[in-house]
LUMVO-169508 format. One line per field, with one value per residue (C-alpha): residue number from 1; x, y, z; chain. Coordinates in nm, 2 decimals. Example, Ala and Ser with C-alpha at 12.3 -4.5 7.8 and 13.67 -1.06 7.14 Angstrom:
resi = [1, 2]
east = [1.23, 1.37]
north = [-0.45, -0.11]
up = [0.78, 0.71]
chain = [A, A]
***
This chain:
resi = [1, 2, 3, 4, 5, 6, 7, 8, 9, 10, 11, 12, 13, 14, 15, 16, 17, 18, 19, 20, 21, 22, 23, 24, 25, 26, 27, 28, 29, 30, 31, 32, 33, 34, 35, 36, 37, 38, 39, 40, 41, 42, 43, 44, 45, 46, 47, 48, 49, 50, 51, 52, 53, 54, 55, 56, 57, 58, 59, 60, 61, 62, 63, 64, 65, 66, 67, 68, 69, 70, 71, 72, 73, 74, 75, 76, 77, 78, 79, 80, 81, 82, 83, 84, 85, 86, 87, 88, 89, 90, 91, 92, 93, 94, 95, 96, 97, 98, 99, 100, 101, 102, 103, 104, 105, 106, 107, 108, 109, 110, 111, 112, 113, 114, 115, 116, 117, 118, 119, 120, 121, 122, 123, 124, 125, 126, 127, 128, 129, 130, 131, 132, 133, 134, 135, 136, 137, 138, 139, 140]
east = [5.36, 5.52, 5.43, 5.71, 5.49, 5.44, 5.25, 5.39, 5.16, 5.18, 5.08, 4.79, 4.67, 4.69, 4.50, 4.24, 4.19, 4.15, 3.89, 3.69, 3.73, 3.62, 3.29, 3.24, 3.31, 3.06, 2.80, 2.86, 2.85, 2.52, 2.35, 2.25, 2.16, 1.78, 1.79, 1.98, 1.79, 1.67, 1.45, 1.17, 0.84, 0.60, 0.32, 0.00, -0.31, -0.51, -0.88, -1.05, -1.24, -1.61, -1.68, -1.45, -1.37, -1.62, -1.96, -1.93, -2.11, -1.78, -1.76, -1.47, -1.35, -1.19, -0.85, -0.75, -0.41, -0.38, -0.06, -0.14, -0.36, -0.68, -0.97, -1.22, -1.47, -1.60, -1.97, -1.89, -1.70, -1.99, -2.25, -2.05, -2.17, -1.82, -1.60, -1.33, -0.97, -0.90, -0.54, -0.53, -0.17, -0.25, 0.05, 0.18, 0.44, 0.34, 0.03, -0.24, -0.52, -0.88, -1.10, -1.47, -1.72, -2.03, -2.23, -1.99, -2.03, -2.41, -2.42, -2.19, -2.41, -2.71, -2.55, -2.47, -2.14, -1.88, -1.54, -1.27, -0.91, -0.65, -0.37, -0.06, 0.25, 0.58, 0.94, 1.09, 1.31, 1.05, 0.97, 1.27, 1.19, 0.82, 0.73, 0.49, 0.13, -0.22, -0.52, -0.90, -1.11, -1.46, -1.71, -2.03]
north = [4.22, 3.95, 3.58, 3.33, 3.06, 3.05, 2.80, 2.68, 2.65, 2.27, 2.27, 2.51, 2.28, 1.97, 2.13, 2.27, 1.93, 1.77, 2.02, 1.96, 1.58, 1.58, 1.74, 1.47, 1.20, 1.35, 1.37, 1.01, 0.86, 1.05, 0.84, 0.50, 0.19, 0.17, -0.20, -0.12, 0.19, 0.14, 0.45, 0.32, 0.43, 0.16, 0.12, 0.31, 0.10, 0.22, 0.18, 0.03, 0.28, 0.29, 0.26, 0.21, 0.50, 0.56, 0.40, 0.03, -0.25, -0.40, -0.50, -0.37, -0.57, -0.42, -0.58, -0.61, -0.48, -0.35, -0.23, -0.19, -0.49, -0.44, -0.68, -0.62, -0.86, -0.75, -0.77, -1.03, -1.25, -1.20, -1.32, -1.59, -1.88, -2.01, -2.02, -1.74, -1.73, -1.36, -1.23, -0.92, -0.82, -0.46, -0.24, -0.45, -0.63, -0.98, -1.19, -1.33, -1.54, -1.53, -1.83, -1.75, -2.03, -1.99, -1.96, -1.68, -1.49, -1.53, -1.39, -1.10, -1.03, -1.02, -0.77, -1.01, -0.94, -1.21, -1.23, -1.47, -1.53, -1.48, -1.72, -1.68, -1.53, -1.65, -1.54, -1.73, -1.68, -1.44, -1.24, -1.27, -0.95, -1.03, -1.14, -1.43, -1.29, -1.31, -1.08, -1.11, -0.96, -0.84, -0.78, -0.56]
up = [1.41, 1.20, 1.24, 1.22, 1.09, 0.72, 0.52, 0.20, -0.11, -0.08, 0.29, 0.21, -0.07, 0.15, 0.44, 0.20, 0.05, 0.39, 0.49, 0.17, 0.20, 0.57, 0.46, 0.20, 0.46, 0.70, 0.42, 0.32, 0.67, 0.73, 0.45, 0.59, 0.41, 0.40, 0.50, 0.82, 0.93, 1.28, 1.27, 1.06, 1.21, 1.31, 1.06, 1.14, 1.10, 0.80, 0.82, 0.52, 0.32, 0.40, 0.02, -0.27, -0.48, -0.76, -0.81, -0.72, -0.54, -0.42, -0.06, 0.14, 0.45, 0.76, 0.84, 1.20, 1.30, 0.95, 0.80, 0.43, 0.35, 0.14, 0.14, -0.14, -0.28, -0.62, -0.70, -0.97, -0.71, -0.46, -0.70, -0.89, -0.67, -0.61, -0.31, -0.31, -0.19, -0.15, -0.14, 0.09, 0.01, -0.08, -0.01, 0.29, 0.08, 0.19, 0.12, 0.34, 0.21, 0.33, 0.23, 0.18, 0.13, -0.09, 0.24, 0.36, 0.03, 0.05, 0.40, 0.30, 0.00, 0.23, 0.46, 0.74, 0.93, 0.86, 1.02, 0.88, 0.98, 0.72, 0.66, 0.89, 0.72, 0.84, 0.77, 0.48, 0.17, 0.01, 0.32, 0.56, 0.75, 0.82, 1.17, 1.20, 1.22, 1.09, 1.06, 1.10, 0.82, 0.88, 0.61, 0.67]
chain = [A, A, A, A, A, A, A, A, A, A, A, A, A, A, A, A, A, A, A, A, A, A, A, A, A, A, A, A, A, A, A, A, A, A, A, A, A, A, A, A, A, A, A, A, A, A, A, A, A, A, A, A, A, A, A, A, A, A, A, A, A, A, A, A, A, A, A, A, A, A, A, A, A, A, A, A, A, A, A, A, A, A, A, A, A, A, A, A, A, A, A, A, A, A, A, A, A, A, A, A, A, A, A, A, A, A, A, A, A, A, A, A, A, A, A, A, A, A, A, A, A, A, A, A, A, A, A, A, A, A, A, A, A, A, A, A, A, A, A, A]
***
């Protein structure tokens, strides 16, 4: 049986190129811009470690509604006798500050549970994608 339709070499080349390019277009459109990706998982709160890695007398605080913040008071900071402004940024990508008075540090050093509110972060030029929020940090 003979087919009346014949494809010229030029038509064959054009159709082959279209098939190849359509695969490229599908691949490219499948790659999204990371800043516009709506499928980012919500952050899982990470509990503070019960003790820092390695031998240490540092005090680790537990950060409420945590999403990557780390609150650690070093032994030197705890015994220095000065007030402390602790930056709990960690891996969250934005800072919060926790102000600890000398009395707070003395209580923490004596094993008394102390809870302090961290500064509130707000969207601004440096952190435009951050929603306004704060955290409580509990030591001991």
